[in-house]
PDB file with one MODEL, atoms N, CA, C and O in Angstrom:
MODEL        1
ATOM      1  N   MET A   1      13.453  33.602  38.314  1.00  0.00           N
ATOM      2  CA  MET A   1      12.954  32.178  38.249  1.00  0.00           C
ATOM      3  C   MET A   1      13.781  31.372  37.078  1.00  0.00           C
ATOM      4  O   MET A   1      13.808  31.705  35.893  1.00  0.00           O
ATOM      5  N   ILE A   2      14.347  30.416  37.571  1.00  0.00           N
ATOM      6  CA  ILE A   2      15.079  29.639  36.356  1.00  0.00           C
ATOM      7  C   ILE A   2      14.194  28.272  36.022  1.00  0.00           C
ATOM      8  O   ILE A   2      13.682  27.575  36.898  1.00  0.00           O
ATOM      9  N   THR A   3      14.116  28.043  34.725  1.00  0.00           N
ATOM     10  CA  THR A   3      13.197  26.950  34.301  1.00  0.00           C
ATOM     11  C   THR A   3      14.067  26.066  33.587  1.00  0.00           C
ATOM     12  O   THR A   3      14.937  26.450  32.805  1.00  0.00           O
ATOM     13  N   ALA A   4      13.794  24.769  33.896  1.00  0.00           N
ATOM     14  CA  ALA A   4      14.494  23.579  33.447  1.00  0.00           C
ATOM     15  C   ALA A   4      13.348  22.656  32.801  1.00  0.00           C
ATOM     16  O   ALA A   4      12.226  22.474  33.275  1.00  0.00           O
ATOM     17  N   ILE A   5      13.860  22.125  31.644  1.00  0.00           N
ATOM     18  CA  ILE A   5      12.877  21.092  30.895  1.00  0.00           C
ATOM     19  C   ILE A   5      13.582  19.753  31.189  1.00  0.00           C
ATOM     20  O   ILE A   5      14.764  19.583  30.893  1.00  0.00           O
ATOM     21  N   VAL A   6      12.895  18.895  31.724  1.00  0.00           N
ATOM     22  CA  VAL A   6      13.530  17.568  32.151  1.00  0.00           C
ATOM     23  C   VAL A   6      12.909  16.443  31.264  1.00  0.00           C
ATOM     24  O   VAL A   6      11.712  16.205  31.423  1.00  0.00           O
ATOM     25  N   LEU A   7      13.601  15.751  30.369  1.00  0.00           N
ATOM     26  CA  LEU A   7      13.069  14.737  29.664  1.00  0.00           C
ATOM     27  C   LEU A   7      13.356  13.319  30.484  1.00  0.00           C
ATOM     28  O   LEU A   7      14.475  12.911  30.794  1.00  0.00           O
ATOM     29  N   ILE A   8      12.188  12.712  30.745  1.00  0.00           N
ATOM     30  CA  ILE A   8      12.245  11.587  31.698  1.00  0.00           C
ATOM     31  C   ILE A   8      11.770  10.265  30.779  1.00  0.00           C
ATOM     32  O   ILE A   8      10.706  10.153  30.171  1.00  0.00           O
ATOM     33  N   HIS A   9      12.816   9.343  30.852  1.00  0.00           N
ATOM     34  CA  HIS A   9      12.733   8.062  30.230  1.00  0.00           C
ATOM     35  C   HIS A   9      12.100   7.188  31.751  1.00  0.00           C
ATOM     36  O   HIS A   9      12.743   7.253  32.799  1.00  0.00           O
ATOM     37  N   ALA A  10      10.947   6.500  31.667  1.00  0.00           N
ATOM     38  CA  ALA A  10      10.507   5.802  32.744  1.00  0.00           C
ATOM     39  C   ALA A  10      10.272   4.299  32.257  1.00  0.00           C
ATOM     40  O   ALA A  10      10.379   3.907  31.095  1.00  0.00           O
ATOM     41  N   GLU A  11       9.939   3.554  33.345  1.00  0.00           N
ATOM     42  CA  GLU A  11       9.619   2.058  33.032  1.00  0.00           C
ATOM     43  C   GLU A  11       8.300   2.060  32.503  1.00  0.00           C
ATOM     44  O   GLU A  11       7.389   2.623  33.110  1.00  0.00           O
ATOM     45  N   VAL A  12       8.118   1.465  31.399  1.00  0.00           N
ATOM     46  CA  VAL A  12       6.971   1.513  30.575  1.00  0.00           C
ATOM     47  C   VAL A  12       5.583   1.217  31.459  1.00  0.00           C
ATOM     48  O   VAL A  12       4.607   1.958  31.346  1.00  0.00           O
ATOM     49  N   HIS A  13       5.591   0.224  32.223  1.00  0.00           N
ATOM     50  CA  HIS A  13       4.517  -0.043  32.903  1.00  0.00           C
ATOM     51  C   HIS A  13       3.976   0.648  34.040  1.00  0.00           C
ATOM     52  O   HIS A  13       2.954   0.344  34.655  1.00  0.00           O
ATOM     53  N   SER A  14       4.815   1.674  34.280  1.00  0.00           N
ATOM     54  CA  SER A  14       4.541   2.578  35.467  1.00  0.00           C
ATOM     55  C   SER A  14       4.556   4.153  35.095  1.00  0.00           C
ATOM     56  O   SER A  14       4.856   5.038  35.896  1.00  0.00           O
ATOM     57  N   ILE A  15       4.219   4.336  33.870  1.00  0.00           N
ATOM     58  CA  ILE A  15       4.238   5.832  33.509  1.00  0.00           C
ATOM     59  C   ILE A  15       3.285   6.566  34.120  1.00  0.00           C
ATOM     60  O   ILE A  15       3.655   7.638  34.599  1.00  0.00           O
ATOM     61  N   PRO A  16       1.998   6.217  34.238  1.00  0.00           N
ATOM     62  CA  PRO A  16       0.959   7.137  34.916  1.00  0.00           C
ATOM     63  C   PRO A  16       1.420   7.259  36.383  1.00  0.00           C
ATOM     64  O   PRO A  16       1.314   8.372  36.898  1.00  0.00           O
ATOM     65  N   GLU A  17       1.890   6.304  37.072  1.00  0.00           N
ATOM     66  CA  GLU A  17       2.131   6.538  38.566  1.00  0.00           C
ATOM     67  C   GLU A  17       3.632   7.312  38.682  1.00  0.00           C
ATOM     68  O   GLU A  17       3.853   8.043  39.648  1.00  0.00           O
ATOM     69  N   THR A  18       4.495   7.129  37.785  1.00  0.00           N
ATOM     70  CA  THR A  18       5.637   7.729  37.865  1.00  0.00           C
ATOM     71  C   THR A  18       5.413   9.403  37.537  1.00  0.00           C
ATOM     72  O   THR A  18       6.016  10.264  38.178  1.00  0.00           O
ATOM     73  N   ALA A  19       4.489   9.704  36.482  1.00  0.00           N
ATOM     74  CA  ALA A  19       4.049  11.121  36.199  1.00  0.00           C
ATOM     75  C   ALA A  19       3.510  11.651  37.419  1.00  0.00           C
ATOM     76  O   ALA A  19       3.954  12.731  37.808  1.00  0.00           O
ATOM     77  N   ARG A  20       2.545  11.012  38.143  1.00  0.00           N
ATOM     78  CA  ARG A  20       1.939  11.533  39.357  1.00  0.00           C
ATOM     79  C   ARG A  20       2.893  11.886  40.485  1.00  0.00           C
ATOM     80  O   ARG A  20       2.802  12.914  41.155  1.00  0.00           O
ATOM     81  N   ALA A  21       3.790  10.970  40.632  1.00  0.00           N
ATOM     82  CA  ALA A  21       5.012  11.086  41.723  1.00  0.00           C
ATOM     83  C   ALA A  21       5.983  12.168  41.311  1.00  0.00           C
ATOM     84  O   ALA A  21       6.450  12.881  42.199  1.00  0.00           O
ATOM     85  N   VAL A  22       6.333  12.362  40.055  1.00  0.00           N
ATOM     86  CA  VAL A  22       7.056  13.465  39.483  1.00  0.00           C
ATOM     87  C   VAL A  22       6.348  14.755  39.795  1.00  0.00           C
ATOM     88  O   VAL A  22       6.922  15.683  40.364  1.00  0.00           O
ATOM     89  N   ALA A  23       5.067  14.798  39.404  1.00  0.00           N
ATOM     90  CA  ALA A  23       4.370  15.966  39.540  1.00  0.00           C
ATOM     91  C   ALA A  23       4.184  16.496  41.096  1.00  0.00           C
ATOM     92  O   ALA A  23       3.959  17.687  41.308  1.00  0.00           O
ATOM     93  N   ASP A  24       4.283  15.608  42.087  1.00  0.00           N
ATOM     94  CA  ASP A  24       4.353  16.032  43.459  1.00  0.00           C
ATOM     95  C   ASP A  24       5.538  16.495  43.929  1.00  0.00           C
ATOM     96  O   ASP A  24       5.569  17.079  45.012  1.00  0.00           O
ATOM     97  N   VAL A  25       6.711  16.295  43.157  1.00  0.00           N
ATOM     98  CA  VAL A  25       8.006  16.832  43.855  1.00  0.00           C
ATOM     99  C   VAL A  25       8.002  18.368  43.741  1.00  0.00           C
ATOM    100  O   VAL A  25       7.616  19.011  42.765  1.00  0.00           O
ATOM    101  N   PRO A  26       8.488  18.847  44.884  1.00  0.00           N
ATOM    102  CA  PRO A  26       8.344  20.431  45.058  1.00  0.00           C
ATOM    103  C   PRO A  26       9.507  20.989  44.002  1.00  0.00           C
ATOM    104  O   PRO A  26      10.643  20.525  43.899  1.00  0.00           O
ATOM    105  N   GLY A  27       9.024  21.943  43.349  1.00  0.00           N
ATOM    106  CA  GLY A  27       9.902  22.660  42.337  1.00  0.00           C
ATOM    107  C   GLY A  27       9.364  22.232  40.930  1.00  0.00           C
ATOM    108  O   GLY A  27       9.626  22.914  39.939  1.00  0.00           O
ATOM    109  N   VAL A  28       8.533  20.982  40.849  1.00  0.00           N
ATOM    110  CA  VAL A  28       8.005  20.732  39.437  1.00  0.00           C
ATOM    111  C   VAL A  28       6.847  21.204  39.261  1.00  0.00           C
ATOM    112  O   VAL A  28       5.994  20.865  40.081  1.00  0.00           O
ATOM    113  N   SER A  29       6.500  22.015  38.281  1.00  0.00           N
ATOM    114  CA  SER A  29       5.329  22.887  38.087  1.00  0.00           C
ATOM    115  C   SER A  29       4.362  22.140  37.002  1.00  0.00           C
ATOM    116  O   SER A  29       3.163  22.419  37.008  1.00  0.00           O
ATOM    117  N   GLU A  30       4.861  21.232  36.111  1.00  0.00           N
ATOM    118  CA  GLU A  30       4.143  20.716  35.099  1.00  0.00           C
ATOM    119  C   GLU A  30       4.668  19.181  34.734  1.00  0.00           C
ATOM    120  O   GLU A  30       5.849  18.860  34.863  1.00  0.00           O
ATOM    121  N   VAL A  31       3.833  18.450  34.352  1.00  0.00           N
ATOM    122  CA  VAL A  31       4.364  17.117  33.774  1.00  0.00           C
ATOM    123  C   VAL A  31       3.645  16.698  32.829  1.00  0.00           C
ATOM    124  O   VAL A  31       2.453  16.579  33.114  1.00  0.00           O
ATOM    125  N   TYR A  32       4.046  16.347  31.478  1.00  0.00           N
ATOM    126  CA  TYR A  32       3.434  15.961  30.538  1.00  0.00           C
ATOM    127  C   TYR A  32       3.893  14.506  29.956  1.00  0.00           C
ATOM    128  O   TYR A  32       5.085  14.298  29.728  1.00  0.00           O
ATOM    129  N   SER A  33       3.003  13.610  29.750  1.00  0.00           N
ATOM    130  CA  SER A  33       2.948  12.327  29.113  1.00  0.00           C
ATOM    131  C   SER A  33       3.162  12.483  27.626  1.00  0.00           C
ATOM    132  O   SER A  33       2.389  13.213  27.004  1.00  0.00           O
ATOM    133  N   CYS A  34       4.127  11.870  27.015  1.00  0.00           N
ATOM    134  CA  CYS A  34       4.286  11.963  25.671  1.00  0.00           C
ATOM    135  C   CYS A  34       4.631  10.847  24.710  1.00  0.00           C
ATOM    136  O   CYS A  34       5.339   9.962  25.191  1.00  0.00           O
ATOM    137  N   ALA A  35       4.323  10.738  23.639  1.00  0.00           N
ATOM    138  CA  ALA A  35       4.846   9.830  22.701  1.00  0.00           C
ATOM    139  C   ALA A  35       6.133  10.266  21.902  1.00  0.00           C
ATOM    140  O   ALA A  35       6.276  11.424  21.511  1.00  0.00           O
ATOM    141  N   GLY A  36       7.002   9.335  21.696  1.00  0.00           N
ATOM    142  CA  GLY A  36       8.250   9.771  21.000  1.00  0.00           C
ATOM    143  C   GLY A  36       9.475   9.143  21.791  1.00  0.00           C
ATOM    144  O   GLY A  36       9.282   8.033  22.286  1.00  0.00           O
ATOM    145  N   ASP A  37      10.624   9.698  21.948  1.00  0.00           N
ATOM    146  CA  ASP A  37      11.882   9.371  22.293  1.00  0.00           C
ATOM    147  C   ASP A  37      11.774   9.400  24.018  1.00  0.00           C
ATOM    148  O   ASP A  37      12.554   8.660  24.617  1.00  0.00           O
ATOM    149  N   VAL A  38      11.107   9.989  24.579  1.00  0.00           N
ATOM    150  CA  VAL A  38      10.884  10.218  26.029  1.00  0.00           C
ATOM    151  C   VAL A  38       9.392   9.801  26.382  1.00  0.00           C
ATOM    152  O   VAL A  38       8.452   9.806  25.587  1.00  0.00           O
ATOM    153  N   ASP A  39       9.350   9.448  27.688  1.00  0.00           N
ATOM    154  CA  ASP A  39       7.932   9.214  28.261  1.00  0.00           C
ATOM    155  C   ASP A  39       7.198  10.031  28.937  1.00  0.00           C
ATOM    156  O   ASP A  39       5.971   9.968  29.002  1.00  0.00           O
ATOM    157  N   LEU A  40       8.152  11.138  29.675  1.00  0.00           N
ATOM    158  CA  LEU A  40       7.536  12.323  30.310  1.00  0.00           C
ATOM    159  C   LEU A  40       8.352  13.292  29.952  1.00  0.00           C
ATOM    160  O   LEU A  40       9.470  13.072  29.484  1.00  0.00           O
ATOM    161  N   ILE A  41       7.778  14.657  30.172  1.00  0.00           N
ATOM    162  CA  ILE A  41       8.456  15.779  30.328  1.00  0.00           C
ATOM    163  C   ILE A  41       8.055  16.763  31.332  1.00  0.00           C
ATOM    164  O   ILE A  41       6.933  17.270  31.353  1.00  0.00           O
ATOM    165  N   ALA A  42       8.951  17.015  32.129  1.00  0.00           N
ATOM    166  CA  ALA A  42       8.731  17.825  33.389  1.00  0.00           C
ATOM    167  C   ALA A  42       9.373  19.193  33.298  1.00  0.00           C
ATOM    168  O   ALA A  42      10.557  19.289  32.975  1.00  0.00           O
ATOM    169  N   VAL A  43       8.609  20.288  33.581  1.00  0.00           N
ATOM    170  CA  VAL A  43       9.020  21.704  33.745  1.00  0.00           C
ATOM    171  C   VAL A  43       9.295  21.830  35.288  1.00  0.00           C
ATOM    172  O   VAL A  43       8.455  21.578  36.153  1.00  0.00           O
ATOM    173  N   VAL A  44      10.581  22.254  35.518  1.00  0.00           N
ATOM    174  CA  VAL A  44      11.005  22.628  36.939  1.00  0.00           C
ATOM    175  C   VAL A  44      11.160  23.967  37.025  1.00  0.00           C
ATOM    176  O   VAL A  44      11.923  24.420  36.171  1.00  0.00           O
ATOM    177  N   LYS A  45      10.668  24.789  37.809  1.00  0.00           N
ATOM    178  CA  LYS A  45      10.789  26.051  37.951  1.00  0.00           C
ATOM    179  C   LYS A  45      11.281  26.342  39.543  1.00  0.00           C
ATOM    180  O   LYS A  45      10.543  26.069  40.490  1.00  0.00           O
ATOM    181  N   VAL A  46      12.568  26.908  39.705  1.00  0.00           N
ATOM    182  CA  VAL A  46      13.420  27.209  40.883  1.00  0.00           C
ATOM    183  C   VAL A  46      14.047  28.473  40.876  1.00  0.00           C
ATOM    184  O   VAL A  46      14.282  29.058  39.819  1.00  0.00           O
ATOM    185  N   ARG A  47      14.401  29.042  42.237  1.00  0.00           N
ATOM    186  CA  ARG A  47      15.048  30.303  42.058  1.00  0.00           C
ATOM    187  C   ARG A  47      16.577  30.477  42.122  1.00  0.00           C
ATOM    188  O   ARG A  47      17.144  31.559  41.969  1.00  0.00           O
ATOM    189  N   THR A  48      17.182  29.309  42.363  1.00  0.00           N
ATOM    190  CA  THR A  48      18.698  29.346  42.097  1.00  0.00           C
ATOM    191  C   THR A  48      19.196  27.879  41.577  1.00  0.00           C
ATOM    192  O   THR A  48      18.647  26.809  41.841  1.00  0.00           O
ATOM    193  N   HIS A  49      20.280  28.059  40.836  1.00  0.00           N
ATOM    194  CA  HIS A  49      20.955  27.026  40.081  1.00  0.00           C
ATOM    195  C   HIS A  49      21.022  25.730  41.058  1.00  0.00           C
ATOM    196  O   HIS A  49      20.707  24.589  40.720  1.00  0.00           O
ATOM    197  N   GLU A  50      21.508  26.139  42.366  1.00  0.00           N
ATOM    198  CA  GLU A  50      21.750  24.962  43.224  1.00  0.00           C
ATOM    199  C   GLU A  50      20.374  24.108  43.599  1.00  0.00           C
ATOM    200  O   GLU A  50      20.392  22.918  43.914  1.00  0.00           O
ATOM    201  N   GLU A  51      19.218  24.900  43.513  1.00  0.00           N
ATOM    202  CA  GLU A  51      18.184  24.003  43.507  1.00  0.00           C
ATOM    203  C   GLU A  51      17.700  23.051  42.448  1.00  0.00           C
ATOM    204  O   GLU A  51      17.035  22.027  42.605  1.00  0.00           O
ATOM    205  N   ILE A  52      18.200  23.627  41.246  1.00  0.00           N
ATOM    206  CA  ILE A  52      18.024  22.641  40.067  1.00  0.00           C
ATOM    207  C   ILE A  52      18.598  21.163  40.471  1.00  0.00           C
ATOM    208  O   ILE A  52      17.941  20.130  40.339  1.00  0.00           O
ATOM    209  N   ALA A  53      19.826  21.224  40.944  1.00  0.00           N
ATOM    210  CA  ALA A  53      20.430  19.833  41.152  1.00  0.00           C
ATOM    211  C   ALA A  53      19.652  18.998  42.297  1.00  0.00           C
ATOM    212  O   ALA A  53      19.450  17.785  42.241  1.00  0.00           O
ATOM    213  N   GLU A  54      19.232  19.897  43.395  1.00  0.00           N
ATOM    214  CA  GLU A  54      18.319  19.248  44.364  1.00  0.00           C
ATOM    215  C   GLU A  54      17.012  18.751  43.837  1.00  0.00           C
ATOM    216  O   GLU A  54      16.558  17.681  44.241  1.00  0.00           O
ATOM    217  N   VAL A  55      16.443  19.415  43.034  1.00  0.00           N
ATOM    218  CA  VAL A  55      14.977  18.887  42.533  1.00  0.00           C
ATOM    219  C   VAL A  55      15.170  17.663  41.471  1.00  0.00           C
ATOM    220  O   VAL A  55      14.421  16.686  41.438  1.00  0.00           O
ATOM    221  N   ILE A  56      16.224  17.850  40.658  1.00  0.00           N
ATOM    222  CA  ILE A  56      16.223  17.019  39.618  1.00  0.00           C
ATOM    223  C   ILE A  56      17.100  15.670  40.146  1.00  0.00           C
ATOM    224  O   ILE A  56      16.577  14.558  40.224  1.00  0.00           O
ATOM    225  N   THR A  57      18.331  15.903  40.451  1.00  0.00           N
ATOM    226  CA  THR A  57      18.983  14.769  40.825  1.00  0.00           C
ATOM    227  C   THR A  57      18.602  14.362  42.349  1.00  0.00           C
ATOM    228  O   THR A  57      18.567  13.171  42.655  1.00  0.00           O
ATOM    229  N   GLY A  58      18.402  15.072  43.012  1.00  0.00           N
ATOM    230  CA  GLY A  58      18.083  14.699  44.507  1.00  0.00           C
ATOM    231  C   GLY A  58      16.578  14.071  44.678  1.00  0.00           C
ATOM    232  O   GLY A  58      16.411  13.223  45.555  1.00  0.00           O
ATOM    233  N   ARG A  59      15.534  14.458  43.893  1.00  0.00           N
ATOM    234  CA  ARG A  59      14.254  14.168  43.910  1.00  0.00           C
ATOM    235  C   ARG A  59      13.707  13.368  42.770  1.00  0.00           C
ATOM    236  O   ARG A  59      13.351  12.192  42.840  1.00  0.00           O
ATOM    237  N   VAL A  60      13.679  14.205  41.621  1.00  0.00           N
ATOM    238  CA  VAL A  60      13.137  13.400  40.398  1.00  0.00           C
ATOM    239  C   VAL A  60      13.781  12.318  39.858  1.00  0.00           C
ATOM    240  O   VAL A  60      13.123  11.420  39.334  1.00  0.00           O
ATOM    241  N   ASN A  61      14.990  12.279  39.913  1.00  0.00           N
ATOM    242  CA  ASN A  61      15.700  10.808  39.543  1.00  0.00           C
ATOM    243  C   ASN A  61      15.677   9.733  40.642  1.00  0.00           C
ATOM    244  O   ASN A  61      16.255   8.653  40.514  1.00  0.00           O
ATOM    245  N   ARG A  62      15.047  10.053  41.617  1.00  0.00           N
ATOM    246  CA  ARG A  62      14.806   8.935  42.585  1.00  0.00           C
ATOM    247  C   ARG A  62      13.427   8.556  42.698  1.00  0.00           C
ATOM    248  O   ARG A  62      13.072   7.647  43.449  1.00  0.00           O
ATOM    249  N   VAL A  63      12.626   9.223  41.976  1.00  0.00           N
ATOM    250  CA  VAL A  63      11.136   8.666  41.790  1.00  0.00           C
ATOM    251  C   VAL A  63      11.185   7.261  41.246  1.00  0.00           C
ATOM    252  O   VAL A  63      11.879   6.894  40.298  1.00  0.00           O
ATOM    253  N   THR A  64      10.378   6.534  41.950  1.00  0.00           N
ATOM    254  CA  THR A  64      10.262   5.093  41.477  1.00  0.00           C
ATOM    255  C   THR A  64       9.662   4.952  40.007  1.00  0.00           C
ATOM    256  O   THR A  64       8.595   5.475  39.685  1.00  0.00           O
ATOM    257  N   GLY A  65      10.366   4.277  39.243  1.00  0.00           N
ATOM    258  CA  GLY A  65       9.834   4.312  37.726  1.00  0.00           C
ATOM    259  C   GLY A  65      10.612   5.119  36.719  1.00  0.00           C
ATOM    260  O   GLY A  65      10.520   5.004  35.497  1.00  0.00           O
ATOM    261  N   VAL A  66      11.514   6.084  37.489  1.00  0.00           N
ATOM    262  CA  VAL A  66      12.299   6.783  36.683  1.00  0.00           C
ATOM    263  C   VAL A  66      13.589   5.911  36.194  1.00  0.00           C
ATOM    264  O   VAL A  66      14.317   5.307  36.982  1.00  0.00           O
ATOM    265  N   VAL A  67      13.747   5.929  34.933  1.00  0.00           N
ATOM    266  CA  VAL A  67      15.048   5.226  34.583  1.00  0.00           C
ATOM    267  C   VAL A  67      16.131   6.266  34.291  1.00  0.00           C
ATOM    268  O   VAL A  67      17.275   6.058  34.694  1.00  0.00           O
ATOM    269  N   ARG A  68      15.838   7.328  33.641  1.00  0.00           N
ATOM    270  CA  ARG A  68      17.075   8.272  33.520  1.00  0.00           C
ATOM    271  C   ARG A  68      16.346   9.474  32.904  1.00  0.00           C
ATOM    272  O   ARG A  68      15.277   9.422  32.295  1.00  0.00           O
ATOM    273  N   THR A  69      17.227  10.773  33.202  1.00  0.00           N
ATOM    274  CA  THR A  69      16.516  11.985  32.821  1.00  0.00           C
ATOM    275  C   THR A  69      17.566  12.712  32.094  1.00  0.00           C
ATOM    276  O   THR A  69      18.748  12.513  32.377  1.00  0.00           O
ATOM    277  N   ASP A  70      17.191  13.608  31.103  1.00  0.00           N
ATOM    278  CA  ASP A  70      18.196  14.530  30.289  1.00  0.00           C
ATOM    279  C   ASP A  70      17.578  15.886  30.655  1.00  0.00           C
ATOM    280  O   ASP A  70      16.387  16.124  30.454  1.00  0.00           O
ATOM    281  N   THR A  71      18.458  16.793  31.216  1.00  0.00           N
ATOM    282  CA  THR A  71      18.041  18.241  31.581  1.00  0.00           C
ATOM    283  C   THR A  71      18.389  19.245  30.700  1.00  0.00           C
ATOM    284  O   THR A  71      19.516  19.235  30.205  1.00  0.00           O
ATOM    285  N   HIS A  72      17.502  20.209  30.396  1.00  0.00           N
ATOM    286  CA  HIS A  72      17.729  21.427  29.599  1.00  0.00           C
ATOM    287  C   HIS A  72      17.518  22.597  30.126  1.00  0.00           C
ATOM    288  O   HIS A  72      16.347  22.706  30.490  1.00  0.00           O
ATOM    289  N   ILE A  73      18.214  23.601  30.340  1.00  0.00           N
ATOM    290  CA  ILE A  73      17.897  24.822  31.132  1.00  0.00           C
ATOM    291  C   ILE A  73      17.147  25.614  29.878  1.00  0.00           C
ATOM    292  O   ILE A  73      17.533  25.631  28.709  1.00  0.00           O
ATOM    293  N   ALA A  74      16.162  26.160  30.341  1.00  0.00           N
ATOM    294  CA  ALA A  74      15.355  27.074  29.283  1.00  0.00           C
ATOM    295  C   ALA A  74      15.336  28.563  29.362  1.00  0.00           C
ATOM    296  O   ALA A  74      15.058  29.128  30.420  1.00  0.00           O
ATOM    297  N   PHE A  75      15.633  29.230  28.237  1.00  0.00           N
ATOM    298  CA  PHE A  75      15.971  30.568  28.376  1.00  0.00           C
ATOM    299  C   PHE A  75      14.771  31.116  27.498  1.00  0.00           C
ATOM    300  O   PHE A  75      14.492  30.691  26.377  1.00  0.00           O
ATOM    301  N   LYS A  76      14.141  32.063  28.137  1.00  0.00           N
ATOM    302  CA  LYS A  76      13.037  32.673  27.443  1.00  0.00           C
ATOM    303  C   LYS A  76      13.373  33.336  26.103  1.00  0.00           C
ATOM    304  O   LYS A  76      14.376  34.047  26.058  1.00  0.00           O
ATOM    305  N   SER A  77      12.665  33.175  25.072  1.00  0.00           N
ATOM    306  CA  SER A  77      12.890  34.074  23.766  1.00  0.00           C
ATOM    307  C   SER A  77      11.759  34.940  23.601  1.00  0.00           C
ATOM    308  O   SER A  77      10.646  34.769  24.099  1.00  0.00           O
ATOM    309  N   TYR A  78      12.155  35.944  22.817  1.00  0.00           N
ATOM    310  CA  TYR A  78      11.208  37.173  22.736  1.00  0.00           C
ATOM    311  C   TYR A  78      10.877  37.353  21.280  1.00  0.00           C
ATOM    312  O   TYR A  78      11.729  37.080  20.434  1.00  0.00           O
ATOM    313  N   SER A  79       9.706  37.791  20.947  1.00  0.00           N
ATOM    314  CA  SER A  79       9.431  38.160  19.618  1.00  0.00           C
ATOM    315  C   SER A  79      10.225  39.405  19.115  1.00  0.00           C
ATOM    316  O   SER A  79      10.458  40.288  19.941  1.00  0.00           O
ATOM    317  N   SER A  80      10.633  39.545  17.916  1.00  0.00           N
ATOM    318  CA  SER A  80      11.390  40.543  17.323  1.00  0.00           C
ATOM    319  C   SER A  80      10.418  42.028  17.456  1.00  0.00           C
ATOM    320  O   SER A  80      10.795  43.199  17.405  1.00  0.00           O
ATOM    321  N   ALA A  81       9.077  41.473  17.638  1.00  0.00           N
ATOM    322  CA  ALA A  81       8.287  42.803  17.708  1.00  0.00           C
ATOM    323  C   ALA A  81       8.078  43.378  19.122  1.00  0.00           C
ATOM    324  O   ALA A  81       7.470  44.425  19.344  1.00  0.00           O
ATOM    325  N   ASP A  82       8.681  42.536  20.120  1.00  0.00           N
ATOM    326  CA  ASP A  82       8.496  42.913  21.546  1.00  0.00           C
ATOM    327  C   ASP A  82       9.728  43.747  21.886  1.00  0.00           C
ATOM    328  O   ASP A  82      10.767  43.247  22.317  1.00  0.00           O
ATOM    329  N   VAL A  83       9.543  45.071  21.663  1.00  0.00           N
ATOM    330  CA  VAL A  83      10.705  46.038  21.805  1.00  0.00           C
ATOM    331  C   VAL A  83      10.924  46.372  23.268  1.00  0.00           C
ATOM    332  O   VAL A  83      11.939  47.024  23.511  1.00  0.00           O
ATOM    333  N   ASP A  84      10.113  46.022  24.319  1.00  0.00           N
ATOM    334  CA  ASP A  84      10.396  46.199  25.663  1.00  0.00           C
ATOM    335  C   ASP A  84      11.020  44.944  26.471  1.00  0.00           C
ATOM    336  O   ASP A  84      11.160  44.910  27.693  1.00  0.00           O
ATOM    337  N   ALA A  85      11.369  43.924  25.565  1.00  0.00           N
ATOM    338  CA  ALA A  85      11.736  42.641  26.123  1.00  0.00           C
ATOM    339  C   ALA A  85      13.122  42.946  26.392  1.00  0.00           C
ATOM    340  O   ALA A  85      13.720  43.686  25.611  1.00  0.00           O
ATOM    341  N   GLY A  86      13.763  42.415  27.504  1.00  0.00           N
ATOM    342  CA  GLY A  86      15.199  42.208  27.772  1.00  0.00           C
ATOM    343  C   GLY A  86      15.544  40.698  27.818  1.00  0.00           C
ATOM    344  O   GLY A  86      14.736  39.772  27.755  1.00  0.00           O
ATOM    345  N   PHE A  87      16.839  40.620  27.934  1.00  0.00           N
ATOM    346  CA  PHE A  87      17.248  39.185  27.899  1.00  0.00           C
ATOM    347  C   PHE A  87      18.050  39.037  29.322  1.00  0.00           C
ATOM    348  O   PHE A  87      18.915  39.872  29.588  1.00  0.00           O
ATOM    349  N   SER A  88      17.784  38.065  30.156  1.00  0.00           N
ATOM    350  CA  SER A  88      18.659  37.797  31.266  1.00  0.00           C
ATOM    351  C   SER A  88      18.665  36.302  31.571  1.00  0.00           C
ATOM    352  O   SER A  88      17.759  35.525  31.270  1.00  0.00           O
ATOM    353  N   ILE A  89      19.756  36.005  32.182  1.00  0.00           N
ATOM    354  CA  ILE A  89      19.773  34.460  32.487  1.00  0.00           C
ATOM    355  C   ILE A  89      18.727  34.246  33.603  1.00  0.00           C
ATOM    356  O   ILE A  89      18.709  34.964  34.603  1.00  0.00           O
ATOM    357  N   GLY A  90      17.853  33.233  33.400  1.00  0.00           N
ATOM    358  CA  GLY A  90      16.898  32.670  34.485  1.00  0.00           C
ATOM    359  C   GLY A  90      15.489  33.698  34.460  1.00  0.00           C
ATOM    360  O   GLY A  90      14.722  33.784  35.419  1.00  0.00           O
ATOM    361  N   GLU A  91      15.348  34.334  33.362  1.00  0.00           N
ATOM    362  CA  GLU A  91      14.032  35.083  33.171  1.00  0.00           C
ATOM    363  C   GLU A  91      13.419  34.619  31.993  1.00  0.00           C
ATOM    364  O   GLU A  91      12.337  35.085  31.635  1.00  0.00           O
TER     365      GLU A  91
ENDMDL
END
């Protein structure tokens, strides 16, 4: 599973509606409204890299109220005490 964190700048007057619409996009697992430099943070979980572009560029960016997005691929980090943990891209 590949996880992407999407920082979303939204039209201020439509943040709640935009958040609901983004949360309804297939592949989006969580959406958070936040204060600070961005308006929403979405967590996207997909199986392939090609799906990331489809979900974010093809769907999230086209949601009414989304002004722009900034995507970050997330790699799981493990505690130094976790001796059984392995590292692989997308896990």
